[in-house]
N, C-alpha and C positions, 0 to 999 in steps of 0.2 A: 504494500500500500504506500503510495508515494504522495507527498504533500504537493507535488508539482501538478497533480490532476486538477480538474476544474473545481473552482471554489463555490460553485452554485449548488452543489449537492449538500444535503443535510443527512445525518444518520437516520436510516429508516430500517424497520424490521423487514428483512427479506429472507426468511429461513429456508425458502425453497431453492436458494442458490446452491450450486454444486459445492461439495465439501472440499476442504483443502487437501492437497496431495499428502501422502503419508510421509514423504521425506521432509516436507515443510513442518508438519505437525511434530515430527520426532525431534526437530531442532529446538523446540520450545517447551522442554520438560518443565514440570512444576517445582523443581528443586525439593521435592517432598522427601528428603532424607529423614525428617522427623516423623513422629507418629501421625497416622491419619486417624480421623475420628469417625464415629458411626453415622453422622448426619450426611445428607447429600447437599449439593450446591442449591438444589431447588428448596430444600428445607431452610437455607440461609436467607431466602427471600429474593433470589436472583430470578430474572425473567427467563422464559424458555429459550430465547435465542442465545443468551449468554451461557446457559446450562449446556446447550448443544455444542457451543464453541469449546467449553471445557472438556466435554466428552470426546470431541474430535481431536483435541490435543493430548488425549490419553490421561486426563485428570479424572480419576474415578471418584475419589472422595476428597473433600477439603482437608488440608493440613490443620493442625491445631491453631496456628496463628490466623489462618483464613477463617476458621469456624468461629473464632472469637472476635476478630476485627470487622469482618464484612457486615454482620447484622448491625453493629454499632454505627458503622459508617453509613449504612442505608437509612438509619434514623436521622441522619443529618448532623451528627456530632463530630467534633474534631477527635482525631485518634492519635495516640502515641503507641507504636507497636515495637515491642522488644522481643526478639526471638533469635535463637542461634542461627548461624549461617546455613543455608541449604534447607530452610524451613518453608519456602513458598511465600516470602514477603512480597514479591512483585505481584503475584496474583491477588494478594490481600488488599492492595491499593488499586490495581488496574480494574478489577471487576466493579467495585463501587463507583469509580469514576465513569466507566462506560455506561453503567445503568443510569447514573444521573444525567449523562449526556443524552441518552435515549429519551428520558422524560422531558428534558428541556434542551432541544438541539440548538447549538450555538457555535460559531467559529471562535477560536482562541478561548476554548472552554477550560482546559486544564494545563498546568505546568508541572513538570517533574524535574527537580534539581538533583544532580548526581555528581560525585566527585571525579569520576574518570570518564574518558571518552569511550572506551570499550564498553563500559557498563551502560552508557547512554544509548549506544546502538542496540545492545541486547534488550534493553527495556522497550525501545521502539519496536523491535521485532515482536515482542510479546503483545504489546498493545495492538499492533496491526493484525496479528494472528487471532487474538480474541475478538477484535472488532471487524474482522473481514466481512462478515455477513451484514453488518450495519453501515458499511462504507466509511469507516473512520480514516481520517487523514492525519498523519503525524509528520513532524519536522524535528530533525536533530540539529542542535546548535552546539558545536564543540570547536575548540581550537585546532589549528593545523590544517583547516580547510578554508577555501576562499569565502570571504565575507559576502562578496557580491552574489554568488550563487545561493547562499543562505538567505540573503535579503529577498531574492526573487521568490524563494519558497515561502517566506513570511508574507510576501505580498499576496499570495494565494490563500492566506488565512486558514491554516490547518486547525483541526480541532484540538490536538494535543501537541505541546512543545516539550521535548526532552532536551535538557541543556546542562552544560557545566556553567558554574556561576560567572566566570570571567567573560566568556563569549556572550552570554546573555546580556550582561551589563553593557558590553560594546554595542550590541544592536539596539538596546534601549536608548543609548546616547547618540548613536550615529545613523540608524536606519530610519529614513523619513517615513512618517505615517504609522510606525509600529509602536503600539503601546499595549499594556495589559490591564487597562482600567476596568474592563468588563470581565476579568477572569473570575471563574467560579470555584476552581479547585487548585490548591497548591499542595504538592507532595515533595517531601525531602527524603530521598532514599540514601541510606548510609549517612545519616545526619551527623554522626560523630566525626566521620572522616572529612566531611565538607568543612566543618569548623576547625578541626585539627590541622587542616592544610592552609590555614590562615586565609580563609575565604570570608571571614566575618565582615569585612568592609563591603565586599561585593554583595553578601546576603542582605546587609542593611540597606544597600542601594536598591536591591530588587524589591524588598518589602515596602520601601517607600513609594515604589511605582505600582503597587498592587492595591486594589480596593480594600478598605478596612471593613466594610459592611457587606454581607451576603457572600462571603468567601469561606469555603470549608478548607480545613487544613489536615494533613496527615504527615506524621513523621515516623520513619521506620529505621531501625538499626539493630545490629546484634549486640552492641555495647552502648551504654549510657555514660556520658561524661558531664562534668559541671557546665561546660559550654552549651551542651545540648539542653540541659535543664534550664539554663538562662534563656536560651532562644524559645523554649517551650513557654516560659512565663511571659515572654514579650509578644508572641504572635498567636498563641492558641487560646481559645475561649472555652472554659469548662471542658477540657479534654477528657476522654475516656482512656485510661491507661490499660493496654492489653499486654500483659507480661507472661509469655509462655514459659520462660526460664528465669528464675530469680538470680541465678549466678552464671558466670561465664562457663559455658560447657560446649563440648563437641558431641557429634552424633555417636550413637552406641556402636555402629558398625565400623567405626574408624579405629584401626589399631595404631597406636602411637609408641614410638621408641626414641631413644637417644643413642648417639654413637660418639664415644669420646676418643679423640685422636689429636696428636700434636698439630698445631697450626700449619707447620711445614709439610704435612702429609695429606692435607685435605684433598688436593687434586687426585692423588693416588687412590684414596678410598672412595672418592666420587666415582671414578671410572670403574673401580672394583665392584661397587654396588650396582652400577648400571649393567655390567657384564653378568653379575650374579642373578639379577632379576630381568634378564633379557626377554623381550617380547611384550613387556608392559609399556604403558604410556606414562611419561614423567613430566611434572612441572618442577623445575629447580629454581628456588628463590635465592637471589643474590642481593646484596645491599647497595651495589652501585651499578650504573649503566655500563661502565667499562668492564666490570666483572662479568656481566652477561655476555658481552662481546668476546672477551678473552676465553671464557669457558666454551662458548659455542664454536669458536675457531679450533680450540684444542680438541673437542669431541669430534668435529668434522675431520680433522687430521687423523683421528683414530678410526674413522669409518662409520661414525654414528650420524643419524639424520637429525641434527640439532639446529634450532633457530632461535635467535634472541628476540626479546620484546622489552623495550625500555622507553623512557620518556624523551630520550634524545633522538628517537626515530620520528620521521614525519608521520602524519596520521595515515596516509596511504600505506606506508611500509608496516605500520603497526597492525592495521587491519589485515594486510596481506599475510603477515606472520601468523596472526591469530586464526585466519581462515585455513591456512595450510595445516596448522595443528589440529583444528576442529575436523578437517577432512581426513586426518590421519596420514597425510603424506609426509609429515614430520612427527616423529615419536617423542622428541624431547624439546620442551619449551623452557628456555632460560629467561627468567623474568625478574624484574624488580617488583615492588609492591603495587605497580599499576595493574597487575593481574590478580591481586589478592582479594579484591572486593567484588562480590556479586557475580562474577563470570560463571556461567553455567555450561560446563563442558563435561557431560556425564561420563565419558569414557576414560577420564584420568584415573589411573590405577595407583600411582605413587606420587607423593609430594615429598621433596627433599629440601629441607631448610639448610642450604649450603652455608649461608651466613645467617646466624641467629638474629631474629628481629630485636631491635633495640627497645621497641615498645611491646610489652608482653601481650597486649590486646591484639596486636597484628598477627600473633601466632594463631589465634582463633580463626581469623579470616583466611590466612594462608592454608591451613590444613583443611579448611572447609571446601577447598577446590576438589577434593576427592571424597569418596563415600557419599555421593549424591544420588538422589532418586532411589533410595533404598538399597543401593549397591554397597559392597564392602570396599574398603580402601586402606591404604597404609601411609603413614607419615613418619619420616625419620629426620631428626634434628641433629646436625653436626655440632658438637660441643668441643671447643679447644680449651687449653689452659687459661685463655683470656676471657672465656664466655661463661664461666661457672656461675657468677652472680646473676647474669641475665637469665640463665637457664633456671636457676632457683626461683626467680620471680615468675616464670611461666608455670612451674609446678605449683607455686602458691596460688596463682590466679585460677588454674583449672581444678585445684583441690585434690590432686593425686600425684603420686610418684610414678614416673614412666619407667618401664623396664629397659634394660640395655639391649641394643640390637646385637645378636650374636653373628659375628662374621670372622673370616680368616684374619688373623693378626699379622702374620708374616707373609709378605708378597714376593712373588717370583722376581728374580733380578732382571730378566729380560722384559717382563711386564713393566717394571719400574723404569727401565731405560727407555722403553717406547713412550711411556707417558711423559717423561721428562723431555724427550725430543719434541713431542707434540706441544708441550708448554712453550718451549723455545721458539718453535715455528709460529705459534699464536702470538707471542710477544713481538716477533719480527714483523709479522703482518700488521699488527696494530701500529707499530712504529711507521711502517710504510703508509698506512692510512692517515696517520697524523701529518706526515710530510706532504701527502697529496692534498690534504685539507688546507694546509698553509699555502700551497701553490695555486689553489683554485681562486679565480676572481670572485665567483659567487660561492661563498663558503657554505658547504653542506655540513649537516650534522654528521658526526662520525658514525652513528648508528645506521644512517641511510646508506653508507658505503659498504655495508655487509652484503656480499653477493651470495645469494641462496641458489646455488647451481646444482643440478642433479649430477653433473659431470665432474664434481670435485674429486681430485685424486687424493685419497687418504694415505696416511703414513703406513698403513698395512701393505699398500702396494709397493712400498719402498723397502720393506723389511725382508723380502725374499732373497733368493740367491742371485737373480738377475738384477742388473743395474737398470733401474727405471728412472724416467725423467722426474724432475722435481714437480711437485704439485703446482697447479696453476695459481698464480698470485691473484690477490684481489684486484679487480679492475676498479 
């Protein structure tokens, strides 16, 4: 569903339209890793056309957060939703917004604020899938894409806008004729992250441009912070607090471990674990953009299909990397915390915290990328001699001691030599990329210069008896 379509349409109930293809429906799972409840979506008060949309997407029963939040929202009250990651929060706010839109059709009806670009596109996909039969038009406003094309989409007056705070403020200040004075619904998804990323000034500007009367508000997050509580008091009227979990927790089907190793051996044990669990799909979290690039290059030299995702990449490159991983053409995604919030990729088997998160609450969101939609999953956190205090904070937050992951402690000498050579090759290529960056008249971000080629010659090709040519350098 594109916001570039004609703006003369209003959402109408057309249940006789053909159903969505299976492959589209399967890409919009309900994140229902948490318990489902006995009620149906119809019991919650949703109209038939939305119940059919849920059924088409494979949502058999509402999750706990949906069962508690949707009826309250349908009564017209403001809602604060707290639930663990992977619990179906997107459906909990999308369905009430769509039903309200059906009852009172209007352009520029709802606004969803989200902290990351990738999450914005994912939320848009769910709105469009749920609202396909009623003709919902959505528009995504995020950084990294051309403002002019976004302004054109806004000119067509979509029903729902999904935006990151900074880019929305830009359009409010610079796009002629665009305003949100008639807005009926405001949703803050991952509200704690929005405020922790220093978006307070932008959020204040956005709130000042919204109507104070006749606007409904919903805030959702897996974690509550003092800043979120402050925003709640400032912008919500008599809200209903829906709290599925009172403490920070992860889903039951997630097996969590720690692996203690010296800082200098982290790359060796990373490759060893990937070899040990070959055939699985991995997300590996790093603390820096450069770290994702270095490890991606290292793993590709060793013959693995790895691809980085970080904030230094352009939006097109980031979406391209994410789509390749979702399509399973790449089995390893090396990411910063831009991928830790809300992304729904059900086939992720293993999450590796290569760099331990400095904020213990981020651990909850990172490991929530696996064990989704009722599946099992595994998370392993690397702990070096410098990370003990941070790791203890994580255990204190989740309220339990994690077991040590049993793996081979002594590694083969040839294996060590191969990995060390791959590390050297990766560092050399990063140095070349930095030199190219300096030479370019139009400076590109280093993340964009990562070449994701199927024909990459790995180090394994150079370890045999024959003398083979050196791997292709990054272009």
